[in-house]
C-alpha positions in Angstrom: -41.4 13.2 -103.0 -40.6 16.7 -104.1 -42.1 16.2 -107.5 -45.6 15.3 -106.2 -48.6 17.5 -106.8 -50.4 17.7 -103.5 -54.2 17.8 -103.6 -55.1 16.5 -100.2 -55.1 19.6 -98.0 -58.4 18.6 -96.4 -56.6 15.6 -94.8 -53.7 17.8 -93.7 -52.1 20.9 -95.2 -48.9 20.7 -97.1 -46.5 22.4 -97.6 -46.5 24.4 -94.3 -45.7 28.1 -94.4 -42.1 29.3 -94.1 -41.0 29.3 -90.4 -43.1 26.4 -89.2 -40.5 23.7 -89.5 -37.9 26.0 -88.1 -40.1 26.7 -85.1 -40.6 23.0 -84.4 -36.9 22.5 -84.7 -36.3 25.4 -82.3 -38.2 23.6 -79.6 -36.3 20.4 -80.1 -32.9 21.9 -80.4 -32.9 24.9 -78.2 -35.8 24.6 -75.6 -36.5 21.0 -74.6 -38.2 21.7 -71.3 -41.8 21.0 -70.2 -44.7 23.4 -69.7 -45.4 24.5 -66.1 -42.9 22.0 -64.7 -39.9 24.0 -63.8 -38.8 27.4 -62.6 -35.7 28.1 -64.8 -35.5 30.6 -67.6 -36.1 28.3 -70.6 -39.5 27.3 -69.1 -40.5 30.9 -69.1 -39.7 31.1 -72.8 -41.9 28.0 -73.4 -44.7 29.4 -71.3 -44.7 32.7 -73.3 -44.8 30.7 -76.5 -47.9 28.7 -75.3 -49.5 31.9 -74.2 -48.8 33.6 -77.6 -50.4 30.6 -79.4 -53.5 30.8 -77.2 -53.7 34.6 -77.6 -53.5 34.3 -81.4 -56.3 31.6 -81.5 -58.5 33.7 -79.3 -58.0 36.8 -81.5 -58.6 34.8 -84.7 -62.0 33.6 -83.4 -62.9 36.8 -81.6 -63.0 35.3 -78.1 -62.2 37.6 -75.2 -60.1 35.4 -72.9 -57.1 33.4 -74.2 -57.1 31.3 -71.1 -60.2 29.6 -72.3 -58.3 28.2 -75.3 -57.8 24.5 -74.5 -55.4 22.4 -76.6 -55.9 18.7 -77.3 -54.0 16.1 -79.4 -56.6 16.6 -82.2 -60.0 18.1 -83.0 -61.4 14.6 -82.7 -60.3 14.5 -79.1 -61.8 18.0 -78.6 -65.2 17.0 -80.1 -65.3 13.9 -78.0 -64.5 15.8 -74.8 -67.2 18.4 -75.5 -70.0 16.2 -76.9 -69.6 13.5 -74.2 -69.1 16.1 -71.5 -72.1 18.3 -72.2 -74.8 15.7 -72.9 -76.4 13.5 -70.2 -78.8 10.6 -70.2 -82.2 11.7 -71.5 -80.8 14.6 -73.6 -81.3 15.0 -77.3 -79.0 16.7 -79.9 -79.3 17.8 -83.5 -76.5 17.5 -86.1 -76.3 18.4 -89.7 -76.4 15.7 -92.4 -72.8 16.7 -93.4 -70.9 15.6 -90.3 -67.6 13.8 -90.0 -67.3 10.7 -87.9 -65.6 12.8 -85.2 -69.1 14.1 -84.5 -71.4 11.2 -85.4 -69.4 8.3 -83.8 -69.4 9.9 -80.3 -73.2 10.4 -80.6 -73.8 6.9 -81.8 -71.7 5.7 -78.9 -73.7 7.8 -76.5 -77.0 6.1 -77.5 -76.2 3.3 -75.0 -76.3 5.9 -72.3 -79.7 7.1 -73.1 -78.7 10.1 -75.3 -80.5 10.6 -78.6 -79.8 12.6 -81.7 -81.3 13.4 -85.1 -79.9 14.7 -88.4 -80.9 18.0 -89.8 -81.2 17.0 -93.5 -79.7 19.0 -96.3 -80.0 18.9 -100.1 -77.9 16.9 -102.5 -75.2 19.6 -102.7 -74.8 19.6 -98.9 -76.7 22.8 -98.2 -78.7 23.2 -95.0 -81.7 25.4 -94.6 -81.8 26.9 -91.1 -85.6 26.9 -91.2 -85.4 23.1 -91.0 -84.0 23.2 -87.5 -86.9 24.5 -85.4 -89.4 21.7 -86.3 -86.9 19.1 -85.1 -86.3 20.7 -81.6 -87.7 18.6 -78.8 -88.3 19.6 -75.2 -85.1 17.7 -74.2 -82.9 19.0 -77.1 -79.8 20.5 -75.5 -77.3 20.9 -78.3 -76.8 21.5 -82.0 -73.5 20.4 -83.5 -72.6 21.3 -87.1 -69.5 21.5 -89.2 -68.7 24.9 -90.7 -67.7 23.4 -94.0 -68.0 19.9 -95.4 -64.7 17.9 -95.5 -66.2 15.9 -98.4 -67.3 18.6 -100.9 -66.5 21.9 -99.3 -70.1 23.2 -98.9 -70.3 26.0 -96.3 -73.0 25.8 -93.8 -74.8 29.0 -92.5 -73.4 28.9 -89.0 -74.4 32.5 -88.1 -78.0 31.8 -88.8 -77.8 28.5 -87.0 -76.2 30.1 -84.1 -78.9 32.8 -83.9 -81.6 30.0 -83.8 -79.7 28.2 -81.0 -79.4 31.4 -79.0 -83.1 32.1 -79.4 -84.1 28.5 -78.4 -81.5 28.4 -75.6 -79.6 25.5 -77.1 -75.8 25.1 -77.0 -74.1 25.5 -80.4 -70.9 23.5 -81.0 -69.1 24.2 -84.3 -66.5 21.8 -85.9 -64.2 24.2 -87.7 -61.7 21.5 -88.9 -61.9 22.6 -92.5 -62.7 26.3 -92.2 -60.5 27.7 -89.5 -57.7 29.6 -91.3 -59.6 30.1 -94.6 -63.0 31.5 -93.5 -63.7 34.2 -91.0 -65.0 32.8 -87.6 -66.4 35.1 -84.9 -67.6 33.2 -81.8 -69.5 36.2 -80.5 -71.2 37.3 -83.7 -71.9 33.7 -84.8 -73.3 32.8 -81.3 -70.9 29.8 -81.0 -70.8 28.3 -77.5 -67.9 25.9 -78.2 -65.6 26.1 -81.1 -63.4 23.1 -81.9 -60.4 23.5 -84.2 -57.7 21.5 -85.9 -54.1 22.9 -86.0 -52.8 20.9 -88.9 -55.4 21.7 -91.7 -56.1 25.3 -92.9 -54.4 26.7 -89.7 -51.3 25.3 -91.4 -49.6 24.1 -88.2 -48.1 20.7 -87.5 -50.2 17.6 -86.7 -50.9 16.5 -83.2 -52.5 19.8 -81.9 -56.1 20.8 -81.9 -58.5 22.1 -79.3 -61.6 23.9 -78.2 -62.7 27.3 -76.8 -65.5 27.7 -74.3 -66.6 29.6 -71.3 -65.8 28.5 -67.7 -69.4 27.8 -66.9 -69.6 25.2 -69.7 -66.2 23.8 -68.7 -67.4 23.2 -65.2 -70.1 20.8 -66.6 -67.5 18.7 -68.5 -65.6 15.8 -66.9 -62.1 15.7 -68.4 -61.5 12.6 -70.4 -57.9 12.5 -69.0 -56.6 13.7 -65.6 -53.1 13.7 -64.1 -50.3 16.0 -63.7 -50.8 19.7 -64.7 -47.7 21.2 -63.2 -49.7 23.4 -60.9 -51.8 22.7 -57.7 -50.0 19.4 -57.4 -51.1 19.0 -53.7 -54.7 18.5 -54.7 -56.2 15.1 -55.4 -58.6 16.7 -58.0 -57.6 18.2 -61.3 -57.5 22.0 -61.0 -60.7 23.8 -62.1 -58.9 26.7 -63.8 -58.7 26.7 -67.6 -56.9 25.6 -69.6 -55.2 23.2 -67.1 -58.6 21.5 -66.3 -58.4 19.7 -69.6 -54.6 19.6 -70.2 -53.2 16.9 -67.9 -49.9 15.4 -69.0 -47.3 16.8 -71.3 -49.0 18.7 -74.2 -47.6 18.8 -77.8 -44.9 21.4 -77.1 -43.5 21.2 -80.6 -47.1 21.8 -81.8 -47.3 25.0 -79.8 -44.2 26.2 -81.5 -45.3 25.2 -85.0 -48.8 26.4 -84.6 -47.6 29.7 -83.2 -45.5 30.2 -86.3 -48.3 29.3 -88.7 -50.7 31.6 -87.0 -48.3 34.5 -87.2 -48.0 33.8 -91.0 -51.7 33.6 -91.3 -52.2 36.9 -89.6 -49.6 38.6 -91.9 -51.4 37.2 -95.0 -54.9 37.8 -93.8 -57.8 35.3 -94.0 -59.5 37.3 -96.7 -56.5 37.2 -99.0 -56.1 33.4 -98.4 -59.8 32.8 -99.1 -59.7 34.9 -102.3 -56.8 33.0 -103.7 -58.4 29.6 -102.9 -61.6 30.8 -104.6 -59.6 31.6 -107.7 -58.1 28.1 -107.7 -61.5 26.6 -107.2 -62.9 28.4 -110.2 -60.0 27.3 -112.4 -60.5 23.7 -111.4 -64.3 23.9 -111.8 -64.0 25.3 -115.3 -61.5 22.6 -116.3 -63.4 19.7 -114.8 -66.6 20.7 -116.5 -64.9 20.0 -119.8 -63.9 16.4 -118.9 -66.4 13.9 -120.4 -68.3 11.8 -117.9 -67.2 13.6 -114.8 -69.8 14.5 -112.1 -68.8 17.2 -109.7 -70.4 16.8 -106.2 -71.4 19.9 -104.2 -72.5 23.4 -104.9 -70.2 24.2 -107.8 -70.1 27.8 -106.5 -67.0 29.4 -105.1 -69.0 31.7 -102.8 -70.6 28.8 -101.0 -67.8 26.3 -101.0 -64.3 25.9 -99.8 -61.6 25.0 -102.4 -62.6 21.3 -102.4 -63.7 19.3 -105.5 -65.4 16.0 -105.0 -65.9 14.0 -108.2 -67.3 10.7 -109.4 -67.3 9.1 -112.8 -70.5 7.1 -113.1 -69.8 3.6 -114.4 -66.0 3.7 -113.7 -64.0 2.7 -110.7 -62.9 5.9 -108.9 -60.3 3.9 -106.9 -58.6 2.9 -110.1 -58.7 6.5 -111.3 -57.2 7.8 -108.1 -54.5 5.2 -108.2 -53.7 6.2 -111.8 -53.4 9.8 -110.7 -50.9 8.9 -108.1 -48.9 6.2 -109.8 -48.7 7.7 -113.3 -48.9 11.5 -112.6 -47.8 11.9 -109.0 -51.1 13.7 -108.2 -52.0 13.0 -104.5 -55.8 12.9 -103.9 -58.0 11.0 -101.6 -60.6 8.4 -102.6 -63.5 7.0 -100.6 -65.9 8.3 -98.0 -63.4 10.6 -96.3 -64.5 9.6 -92.8 -68.0 11.1 -93.4 -70.4 8.4 -94.5 -73.5 10.4 -93.5 -72.3 13.3 -95.6 -72.0 10.9 -98.5 -75.5 9.7 -97.9 -76.7 13.3 -98.1 -74.8 13.9 -101.3 -75.9 10.6 -102.9 -72.4 9.2 -103.1 -72.7 6.4 -100.5 -71.3 3.8 -100.4 -68.6 4.3 -103.0 -67.7 7.9 -102.1 -65.7 10.3 -104.3 -62.3 11.3 -105.5 -61.5 14.4 -103.5 -59.1 17.1 -104.7 -58.4 19.7 -102.0 -55.9 22.3 -103.2 -54.5 24.8 -100.8 -53.1 28.3 -100.6 -49.7 27.2 -102.0 -51.2 25.4 -105.0 -49.7 26.9 -108.2 -51.5 27.6 -111.4 -49.2 25.2 -113.2 -50.2 22.5 -110.8 -53.9 23.1 -111.6 -53.2 22.7 -115.3 -51.1 19.6 -114.8 -53.7 18.0 -112.5 -56.6 18.7 -114.9 -54.6 17.1 -117.7 -53.8 14.1 -115.4 -57.4 13.7 -114.5 -58.6 13.7 -118.1 -55.9 11.1 -119.0 -56.8 8.9 -116.0 -60.5 8.9 -116.7 -59.8 8.1 -120.4 -57.5 5.3 -119.4 -60.1 3.8 -117.0 -62.7 4.0 -119.8 -60.4 2.5 -122.4 -59.3 -0.3 -120.1 -62.9 -0.9 -119.0 -62.1 -0.3 -115.3 -65.8 -0.4 -114.4 -67.4 0.3 -111.0 -68.2 -3.0 -109.3 
């Protein structure tokens, strides 16, 4: 599939930076041992790699202790661990109206255990006014959970302002950085973030199967791990060790993920987040200018490169967006995503529920020529759908 034009980086980034595949292969071909399970030399190499990965993540998010970086199989696993672990019966939480199912589904599930939550509404472009938080705080509100940037349309939420309100009101602030980590600056201390959840395979440009969260030990002590078992240390105890990160890392972790993510983080550090963000903003502006010339296209979101990631969600009123997305793939080899993007409540906020949108999410490696080809393919696909009367049903 070398000829494809990949516009689905919000699902998972591709291609990966130079060195990532080699690093994964290095573990498989040359290392092959388990973390904290042996005393021979190769294990020490693996332990140093895992430590380097944690150190780079802690530095990227300005957190002072790398041992508080917990890895999980995904950010969904991380969010479930944190949300279910920090809320108890009788508690209330607030979430933005732009959340992914990884946030909303755990909260809906927790309703049967006496936990309530409410949405903080935003506008039709996905923007959230921090002033709308305070009136919704109850005496039993314990937590605010928000995404940093929408996976549907790219709108960036004002997390620093939200974090300041949470600190003032003594509420926990949990941030879902699935889309933003690696392309927007994140500072857990300046942003007053209590728990940061991250995905390794999106803008951090690592392999799939590794995500995690960062939090202080006093918060970790309140969370019952979802999974317990062997940690390779303190095996004589019947209880899982209290120390981080082992408290949440029972079983064999994604060791290939450590190697791949470590390599992608080194690449990110060499490039610099500011440079990556600037290039993606330029790509966004090019797409926006071209899309605004396509008849009948509606662009969802802020349409502002300074307040959005490089994500373009579109709909064509009256036409079947599924048919258009299929045409983009089958005729032009342009890979997009069509539908609700696992975020039905965000689509409700944006006015695109229940049909959803066609989402184009270019990345750092997207070429100018691919932007031009994609815009031409989109114009042809929309015209084809209109000519063939592929109407929305």
